[in-house]
N, C-alpha and C positions, 0 to 999 in steps of 0.2 A: 934658288929663288922661290921655288914652289914651297919648300920647307919653311922659309921665312914667312911667306904669306899665310900658311896654315898656323904658324906659331902666333902671328899677330891676330888672326881670327879667334884663336883660343883665348888669348889674353883679353881681347875685347869682350868676349862672352863672360869671362870671369869678372870683369869690371861691372858688367850689367847685372850679374847675379846678386840678388839681395841676401840670399841665405835664409835660414830659419830664425829670423829675428823675433817672431811672435810665437815660438814654440811653447807648449805646455807639457812638460814631462810628467807622466803618470806617477813616477817614483817620488815626485815632489808634491803630489796632490793628496788631499783627504776628501774623498767623495761624499757628497750628500745624496742620500737615496730617498729621503722623505722629510717633509717639514710640517710642523704643527704651529697653529696660531691660536693663542688663548689670551684672555684678559685677567690681570691680577685684580685684587680687591680695590686697589688704588687706581685702576683704569689703565695701567701700563701694559705693554705687550709682553707676554710670556712666549718666547720663541723656542721651539724645540726642533732638533735635527736628529735624524737617525743616520748613522754612518756604519758602513760594513767593516767588520773585523775578520780577517781571513786567518783561520787557525790551521792546525796541522791536518795532513791528509788522513782520511778515514782508512782503517785497516781493511774494511770490507770493499769499499768502492775505489779506494785509491785517490779519491778527489778531496781537495781541501774543503773543509767545512767553514761556511761563512755565517757569522752571527751578527747581531746588531748591537750597537751601543748608542744610547740616547744622551745627547748633550743639550742643555737648555740655559737660557739667560733671560734677564729682564731688561728691556730696552724701550726707547721711545718710538723707534721705527724698525721695520724689518732689516733695512740695510745696516743700521747701527747694531742690531742683534747679531747679524752675520759677522760683523767686524769683531764683536766681543767673543763669539764662539771660535772664530779663527785664531784668536789669541790663546785658546785652550788646547789646540791640536798641533801636532807637528806638520810641517809643510803648509801648503796653501789650501784653504777650503774651496772646493770645486763643485759648483752646482750643475754642471753640464749633464750629469747622469741622474738628476732628480726625477723620480717617477711619480711622486704623489705629494699633493698639498692637502692637508686636512685642517678644517676650521672648527674650533669649539663653538657650541651653540651660542653662548653669550657674545663671543667675538663676531660671529656671522650676523647677529642681529644688528650690529653697528655698521656692517657693510664690508664686503670682501675686496672690492676693487682697489682701495688705497694700498692694501698689502701686496697687490700684484704689480704696482707701478714700477718697482725696482726690477722686477723680472722682465717686464716689457722693454725696459731701457737698456739692458745689458745683453750683449750678443752671446755671452757664455752660458746664459741660463737656458734650461730645457723648456721648450714650448710644447712638448708632447706629454708633459706631466698631467696626470689626472687630478681632479678635485673632488672633495667630499666634505659634507658637514657631519660632525660627530655629536651625538647626544652627550651633554656635559662638557668636560674638558678634552680637547683633542690629544693632548700629550699622553693621556692615559692609554690611548689605543696604540701609541708607539712603544709603550713600555710592556706590552703583552709579549709573552714568550711561548708561542704555539709549539707543541711537541713535534708536529710534522714538518715545521719549517722554522729553524732558528733565526732566519733573517725576516723580521717582521715586515719590512718594505716589500719583499717579494711575495710574502704571504698575502698582504693586502692587495697587491697588484693582481695576483691570481684570483682573489675573491671578486674583484671588480670586473675582470675580464670574463669570468664565468657568468656573472650577473648580466653583462652586456649580451652574451650569447643567448641567454634565456629571456631577454626582453624585460629584465627587471629595472635596468637603468639604460639611458642612452649612451652611445659611444661618443664621448666628448673629451676634450683636453683644453689646456690653457689657450691654445691658438684658435680653436674652433669657437670657443665661448667669447672671445674678445669682442667681436662685432655685435653679438647678441646682448652683451652687458651694457653696451653704449647705445643701443637702439631704443629710442623712446616708445616704439610700438611693439616691443617684444620683451619678454622676461625669460629667465632661465630656471631650470631645475637642476639639482645636484644630488648625487647619491647620499642617502641618509644612513649613517652607520651607528651601531650601538655596540657597547662592550657587554658581553655576557659574563657577568662576574662569577657565576657559579662554575662555568666551564672554562673561564679565562680565555675566551676567544672573541673575535669580532664577527659581526653578522650584518648583512644588508637588511635594513628595516623599511626601505621604500625610497621615496624621492622627497627631498626638501624643496619647498616652494619658496622662491625668492621674489620679492617685489623690488623692481629695479635690481640693485645688487645687494639687497639686505634680506636676510632670512626672515620670513614672515612669522615663524614660530609654528607653522603647520606643515605636515608632511602627508604624503599618500602612502597607504599600505602597499605591500608587494603586489597583491592582486589588482589594486587600483592603479599602481604604476604600470603594470603590463597593459591594462586597458587604455590608459592615457597614451602610452607609446604607440598603440595601434591607432588611436584617434589622431595622433601627430604624424602617422606614416613613418615610424621609426622602429619597425619590427626587427628584432634580432633573428638568429637562426631558429629559435623556438619561441613559442608563446603558448603556455599551457595554463589551463584553468580547471579547478575542481568546483563543481556547482551542485547544490542541492536541487533535485528535480521532483522529489516526493517527500512525504513526512511519516508515513505509517508503516513502512517496510521494516521487517526484522530479518537479520540484524540491521543495525543502523546504517552500516556502510552501503546497504542496498538502496539507500535514498540518494546516493551521489553518483555523478558521472564526471569523468576526467576527459578533457578534449585538448587537442593541439591544433592551432591555427595553421592551415595549409596554404590558403590564399586569402587575400584581403583586397578590398577596394574602398577608398574613402572619397566622399564628396563633401566639400566645404564651400558654402556660398554665403558671402557677407553682403548684406543690402541695408539700405536706409529707407524707412517708410515715410509717409507723408508727414507724420508727427515729428520726424527727426530722430526716431528711435533706431538704434542699430539692431538688426535681426540677423542671427546666424543659424542657418540650416546645416546641420552636421549629420550625415548619414554614413554608417559603416556597415559594409557587407562582409561577412566572414564565412569562408568555406572551411570546415573543420573535419578532423577525423577523430574517432573515439579511441582513446588509449586505455580506458578502464570503465567498465560498467558492470559491477558485481551482480546486479540483478539479471543481466543477460537480455536476449530478445530485443536488440536495438532495432532491427528491421521492422518488427511488428509495431514498435512505438515511435518510429522515426518522425512522423508528422507531429505527434504530440510533443516530442522532445525538442524539435525545432522551434515550436511556438513557445514552450517554456523557457528555453535558452534565450530566445529573442527578447522576451519580456524581462528576464532577469538581467541580461546585458544592457538593455535600454535603461532600466532603472539604475544600474550601477554607473552607466555613463553620465546620467543626469546628476548623480551624486558626486562624481569626479569633477564635473563642470562647476557644481555648486562650491566645492572645496577651493577650486581655482579662483572663483569670484570672491569668496570670503577672504582668501589670502591676498587678493588683488594681484594675482600672478598671471600675466598674459602670456603663458608659455605656448599657446596656440598661435600667437602672432596676429590677433584680430586687429590690433592697432596698426600693424604693418599694412594690412589690407585697406584700412581706412586712409592711411597716408597715400597709398598708391592710387586708389580708385575713387575715394571720396574726400579729397583734400579740404574742401570747404567745411564738411561735417567735422573733420578732425580739428580744424582750427577752432571750432565752436565748443569742442568737448573739453572737460576737465582732464588734463593729461595724466593726473594721478589717480582719478577715480572712475574713468570711463568704463572700465571693464565690468564694474559692479552693476551697471545699468544696461548691459547688453542682454538682449532676449535670445536665449538659446532654444532651438528645437532639435533635440538629439534623438536619433533612433539607431538601433543596431539590429540587423537581420542576420540570423545564424542559419546555416544550412549544413547538415551532416552529409558529407560526400563519401566518407569511407568509414567502415565499422570494424575493420580488423579481420584477421584470418579465423577468429573463433566463431563467427556467425555462419 
């Protein structure tokens, strides 16, 4: 009787077990590791995908060498493009391991959000993929073949991760950028990549400034990008600057100092004056240590250096804010402050042009707190 009861229990469990009805076998999949979006002369979508090709194991390391193959097609929409590329490969095209989306500059000027619609709608897509804007056509960056890394997708991912660590670009992905792209009071910035045609490599050229979800055509340089991330309180592991602090020293390298930001504190206050003007007081305090000063004698000149660095950084910060305003890129989220604390003012403002009329008062105070072991 007990045996019969156990047998019935097992049979009942088997009936309720649904099995692996939704399984996706890796042996039947062709993985996408990077995707590029460009425009043809006719205004169609030129969609490129980088897929990994696993070769024979290396005699030295014993590990299989993975290289990249780039497939492309012309389509009306990204989803149609994926269907066309799927017809060119064995198995099923699988986007679950996609690590990078790159947008050609002409494409990004038209807007990047429509191209992301299919990604947000399908559960198999990777939301951890990083995004970047490429000078010229994005597919050209996928066609690069670096000597140190035959898999271009992994090469670009390592490049972006290194830039995040050095505060060149913010640590963002498709998921974290979704709400910012749809927020009327905030804009986004994306890594701006260039192809070095002489060395046949990719390089970080700064941050692309987007107005809503369209590339404005303007970008910040690397040094401006680092300062912007400090103003936005998004410092990575390191934040290093090389600044000119004198003019007449010989050799010329004695005119420069290199510092690394150790600690920082930012104060951002948004207010509206009696005339209805939006005023932003932005103060940044940096505590830094000297990593290079060829002239030497930091201790003797520390007060003078603090003043020179503070003036230089304040001037640079004003220039960064000016670039953001000209590009109409509210990456600091000033509109978000207005929506939250001054809703009546926000209702009166032109939602597309409000940033250009904001009055910024920006200062940066620098204090050298460590001079290194050489002093």
